[in-house]
MIKETI-875150 format. One line per field, with one value per residue: chain; x, y, z of N, C-alpha, C in turn; residue number from 1; residue in three letters. Coordinates in pm, 1 decimal. Layout:
<sites>
fitor: c(A, ...) $
n.xx: c(X, ...) $
n.yy: c(Y, ...) $
n.zz: c(Z, ...) $
ca.xx: c(X, ...) $
ca.yy: c(Y, ...) $
ca.zz: c(Z, ...) $
c.xx: c(X, ...) $
c.yy: c(Y, ...) $
c.zz: c(Z, ...) $
lopa: c(NUM, ...) $
torba: c(ala, ...) $
</sites>
This chain:
<sites>
fitor: c(A, A, A, A, A, A, A, A, A, A, A, A, A, A, A, A, A, A, A, A, A, A, A, A, A, A, A, A, A, A, A, A, A, A, A, A, A, A, A, A, A, A, A, A, A, A, A, A, A, A, A, A, A, A, A, A, A, A, A, A, A, A, A, A, A, A, A, A, A, A, A, A, A, A, A, A, A, A, A, A, A, A, A, A, A, A, A, A, A, A, A, A, A, A, A, A) $
n.xx: c(409.3, 103.9, -160.7, -490.0, -598.6, -880.2, -1003.0, -992.6, -1083.1, -1362.9, -1359.7, -1136.9, -1099.6, -1186.0, -1122.4, -1199.3, -1191.0, -911.0, -809.0, -903.1, -752.2, -485.5, -510.7, -515.9, -266.8, -82.7, -113.3, -31.2, 242.7, 387.5, 528.7, 749.2, 725.5, 758.5, 511.0, 311.2, 113.4, -164.3, -319.8, -507.5, -805.8, -896.5, -974.3, -806.2, -616.1, -718.1, -587.4, -678.8, -734.6, -485.5, -348.9, -457.1, -387.0, -127.9, 30.5, -22.5, 107.7, 386.4, 450.5, 464.7, 672.4, 854.1, 989.5, 1166.0, 1164.3, 880.5, 882.5, 1041.8, 909.4, 625.4, 500.5, 362.9, 167.2, 54.5, -42.1, -206.5, -126.2, -213.0, -269.1, -15.9, 131.1, -18.7, 59.7, 332.1, 360.9, 247.8, 437.5, 673.4, 612.4, 643.8, 914.1, 1016.0, 938.7, 681.0, 348.4, 156.8) $
n.yy: c(2513.8, 2423.8, 2209.9, 2074.2, 1782.9, 1689.9, 1953.2, 1991.5, 1779.9, 1548.4, 1300.2, 1016.1, 828.3, 873.7, 968.1, 1218.6, 1354.3, 1340.1, 1481.6, 1738.3, 1771.1, 1758.3, 2011.1, 2218.0, 2154.7, 2190.0, 2456.2, 2572.6, 2468.9, 2624.9, 2831.6, 2698.6, 2631.1, 2413.6, 2175.9, 2054.0, 1801.3, 1724.5, 1418.2, 1369.6, 1253.8, 1173.7, 908.5, 603.2, 644.5, 574.4, 392.8, 512.3, 793.0, 864.1, 843.5, 1047.3, 1259.3, 1285.2, 1138.5, 1252.3, 1494.9, 1400.4, 1299.3, 1532.0, 1693.9, 1527.5, 1260.3, 1298.0, 1591.1, 1614.8, 1452.8, 1621.3, 1835.4, 1790.9, 1686.9, 1417.9, 1410.2, 1340.8, 1095.1, 771.5, 422.8, 250.4, 447.9, 545.7, 302.1, 267.9, 502.5, 454.1, 234.4, 308.3, 526.3, 372.4, 216.7, 416.4, 442.4, 203.8, 218.9, 192.5, 273.6, 225.6) $
n.zz: c(222.6, 332.6, 236.6, 274.6, 159.8, 184.2, 157.3, -97.1, -259.7, -254.4, -259.1, -290.9, -517.5, -758.4, -1121.1, -1171.5, -947.5, -874.6, -1103.4, -1027.7, -801.0, -934.8, -1078.8, -884.3, -743.8, -952.5, -1013.6, -769.8, -765.8, -955.9, -852.1, -745.2, -476.6, -193.5, -121.9, 107.4, 143.8, 305.8, 411.0, 586.3, 722.7, 470.6, 243.7, 151.6, -151.5, -488.7, -766.9, -1008.0, -916.7, -837.2, -1090.3, -1236.4, -1086.9, -921.9, -1101.3, -1352.3, -1303.1, -1245.1, -1488.8, -1636.0, -1508.6, -1413.3, -1194.3, -976.6, -957.5, -874.3, -632.6, -488.4, -431.7, -367.0, -68.0, 76.2, 369.7, 721.0, 695.5, 686.7, 754.9, 540.0, 347.8, 304.2, 229.0, -25.1, -170.9, -163.5, -321.6, -561.6, -654.4, -654.8, -886.8, -1086.9, -1060.6, -1162.4, -1411.3, -1509.8, -1462.4, -1182.5) $
ca.xx: c(264.3, 20.7, -283.8, -544.6, -658.0, -1011.3, -1056.9, -998.6, -1171.6, -1454.1, -1327.9, -995.6, -1113.3, -1216.9, -1029.2, -1244.4, -1139.1, -779.6, -792.2, -938.1, -624.3, -384.9, -523.8, -469.9, -131.9, -12.6, -116.5, 67.8, 378.1, 436.5, 623.5, 859.2, 715.5, 722.0, 377.9, 275.7, -20.1, -213.8, -426.4, -597.6, -949.5, -906.3, -958.4, -695.3, -629.6, -732.2, -496.9, -727.9, -731.6, -355.8, -306.6, -513.9, -335.2, 14.3, 68.9, -9.3, 223.3, 507.5, 472.1, 498.9, 770.1, 943.8, 961.2, 1257.1, 1115.1, 768.3, 908.1, 1118.2, 798.9, 514.4, 527.9, 245.4, 164.6, -43.2, -89.8, -237.0, -49.0, -264.2, -249.6, 131.2, 147.0, -53.5, 150.5, 467.1, 336.0, 238.3, 571.8, 747.2, 546.9, 711.7, 1051.1, 1038.2, 917.7, 550.4, 247.2, 100.7) $
ca.yy: c(2542.9, 2308.4, 2197.8, 1949.9, 1712.2, 1709.8, 2071.2, 2003.0, 1682.4, 1475.6, 1147.6, 986.5, 718.2, 899.5, 1037.9, 1372.7, 1406.4, 1324.9, 1589.1, 1857.6, 1778.2, 1804.0, 2144.0, 2287.5, 2133.5, 2236.0, 2613.0, 2608.8, 2435.9, 2727.7, 2908.2, 2613.2, 2614.1, 2292.1, 2156.9, 1959.0, 1759.7, 1631.1, 1322.1, 1368.0, 1242.4, 1124.2, 755.6, 558.0, 679.0, 452.8, 420.7, 613.2, 900.3, 890.0, 862.1, 1165.9, 1379.9, 1258.9, 1060.3, 1359.5, 1590.3, 1324.3, 1300.4, 1677.9, 1746.4, 1421.4, 1198.4, 1355.7, 1712.7, 1595.5, 1400.9, 1712.5, 1944.5, 1742.1, 1591.6, 1368.3, 1434.0, 1285.1, 977.5, 639.6, 320.3, 219.5, 551.7, 537.4, 174.4, 279.7, 605.3, 393.7, 134.8, 401.5, 588.3, 246.2, 176.2, 502.1, 421.7, 83.1, 251.5, 169.6, 320.3, 124.5) $
ca.zz: c(215.3, 378.9, 181.6, 327.1, 41.7, 186.9, 118.3, -244.7, -321.1, -154.1, -267.9, -342.3, -606.0, -917.1, -1216.9, -1173.5, -811.0, -907.2, -1180.1, -933.2, -717.5, -1022.2, -1122.0, -756.6, -741.5, -1077.5, -1001.7, -654.3, -797.3, -1053.4, -784.8, -696.7, -337.2, -159.5, -85.5, 222.2, 120.2, 428.6, 385.9, 716.4, 703.4, 348.3, 225.4, 77.3, -305.0, -586.2, -878.0, -1095.8, -875.8, -845.5, -1222.2, -1278.2, -998.2, -915.5, -1243.7, -1451.8, -1259.1, -1269.6, -1643.8, -1673.4, -1424.7, -1359.6, -1056.6, -882.4, -926.0, -811.6, -493.0, -411.5, -412.0, -304.7, 34.3, 153.6, 539.9, 788.9, 613.6, 747.1, 725.6, 440.0, 251.0, 270.8, 143.0, -168.6, -222.2, -201.7, -432.5, -667.2, -683.3, -706.6, -1011.5, -1189.9, -1045.5, -1243.3, -1540.3, -1534.0, -1372.1, -1097.5) $
c.xx: c(177.9, -125.4, -345.3, -632.3, -811.2, -1069.1, -1058.6, -1099.8, -1265.6, -1429.6, -1192.3, -1001.2, -1157.7, -1125.1, -1081.1, -1190.8, -972.7, -747.4, -810.4, -795.9, -510.8, -388.6, -473.2, -307.8, -42.0, 1.1, -25.6, 194.6, 448.1, 538.9, 746.9, 837.9, 691.8, 576.9, 365.3, 131.5, -69.5, -338.9, -516.8, -737.0, -991.9, -907.7, -853.8, -708.0, -624.8, -626.4, -527.5, -719.2, -577.2, -309.6, -363.5, -460.0, -195.1, 86.1, 85.1, 103.7, 355.3, 548.0, 529.0, 634.2, 885.5, 925.7, 1040.9, 1201.9, 982.2, 800.1, 975.4, 1028.1, 677.4, 542.9, 382.4, 276.1, 55.9, -133.0, -121.4, -139.4, -92.5, -242.1, -88.9, 181.4, 117.5, 17.2, 278.3, 466.9, 327.5, 370.8, 673.5, 738.3, 627.9, 855.3, 1094.7, 996.0, 781.9, 458.8, 196.7, -30.8) $
c.yy: c(2408.7, 2297.9, 2041.5, 1883.1, 1718.1, 1836.3, 2096.3, 1905.3, 1618.4, 1343.2, 1121.1, 867.2, 749.7, 983.0, 1197.1, 1418.4, 1422.8, 1450.5, 1719.6, 1868.7, 1808.1, 1957.9, 2239.9, 2273.2, 2185.6, 2383.3, 2644.6, 2559.7, 2533.7, 2801.4, 2833.7, 2600.7, 2473.9, 2282.6, 2045.2, 1918.6, 1659.4, 1537.7, 1292.8, 1344.7, 1194.0, 977.0, 733.4, 582.9, 555.8, 493.3, 519.5, 779.3, 944.6, 912.1, 1005.1, 1299.0, 1348.4, 1219.9, 1167.2, 1466.9, 1525.2, 1310.7, 1426.9, 1725.3, 1665.9, 1377.8, 1266.5, 1489.6, 1706.3, 1563.4, 1522.5, 1828.8, 1923.4, 1645.1, 1544.7, 1374.6, 1367.6, 1170.1, 845.2, 542.0, 269.0, 318.7, 547.9, 433.0, 213.9, 386.8, 532.7, 314.4, 202.6, 460.7, 462.3, 218.5, 287.3, 492.0, 299.5, 106.9, 220.9, 225.1, 196.0, 51.8) $
c.zz: c(249.7, 299.1, 228.7, 204.7, 55.8, 176.5, -9.7, -291.6, -200.4, -158.3, -308.7, -443.3, -745.0, -992.4, -1191.2, -1054.7, -824.8, -993.1, -1110.2, -866.6, -813.5, -1053.5, -998.9, -759.2, -829.7, -1053.8, -873.9, -683.0, -892.8, -982.0, -715.2, -530.8, -302.9, -88.7, 2.0, 199.9, 227.4, 372.1, 495.6, 673.4, 559.8, 343.1, 148.6, -82.1, -397.0, -680.6, -977.2, -1050.2, -880.3, -981.0, -1273.7, -1204.3, -1002.6, -1044.2, -1336.6, -1430.3, -1283.1, -1404.0, -1692.3, -1626.6, -1377.4, -1229.4, -957.0, -848.6, -834.2, -649.6, -429.7, -364.4, -359.2, -189.9, 109.5, 310.7, 597.8, 726.2, 708.9, 699.1, 584.7, 315.7, 214.0, 199.5, -1.3, -226.0, -253.5, -316.1, -563.2, -736.7, -722.0, -845.6, -1127.2, -1172.8, -1131.7, -1388.4, -1602.0, -1429.7, -1290.6, -1128.1) $
lopa: c(1, 2, 3, 4, 5, 6, 7, 8, 9, 10, 11, 12, 13, 14, 15, 16, 17, 18, 19, 20, 21, 22, 23, 24, 25, 26, 27, 28, 29, 30, 31, 32, 33, 34, 35, 36, 37, 38, 39, 40, 41, 42, 43, 44, 45, 46, 47, 48, 49, 50, 51, 52, 53, 54, 55, 56, 57, 58, 59, 60, 61, 62, 63, 64, 65, 66, 67, 68, 69, 70, 71, 72, 73, 74, 75, 76, 77, 78, 79, 80, 81, 82, 83, 84, 85, 86, 87, 88, 89, 90, 91, 92, 93, 94, 95, 96) $
torba: c(met, lys, ile, leu, leu, thr, asp, ile, val, ser, asp, thr, tyr, ser, asn, ala, ala, gly, tyr, ser, leu, tyr, leu, val, leu, lys, asn, lys, leu, lys, asp, gly, glu, val, ile, gln, leu, ser, phe, leu, gly, ala, ser, pro, pro, ser, thr, ser, phe, leu, asn, ser, ser, phe, gly, ser, leu, ile, asp, glu, met, gly, leu, asp, asp, phe, leu, ser, leu, val, lys, pro, ala, glu, val, thr, his, thr, gln, ala, ser, met, leu, lys, his, tyr, ile, gln, gly, phe, arg, ser, gly, ala, lys, ala) $
</sites>
């Protein structure tokens, strides 16, 4: 299933927007379906946004399950760098 981030949120910097994404992803992940999350047209995500979306899901389901089910797509170099840095924070045992 492909989801366009900009169809869900108008920004990628606030906790509120991150929480909105969290709710949508959590609902879609109930069926165990892989989600391709397109960042096309979105600004680079802030740590606050990622904590309230990806971070909350990772805390609930574990990093490996999250990474196997949520696949960022159509990311810019800057977006990819921020996502990689954030995930590495979880791998090292601390949020970014």
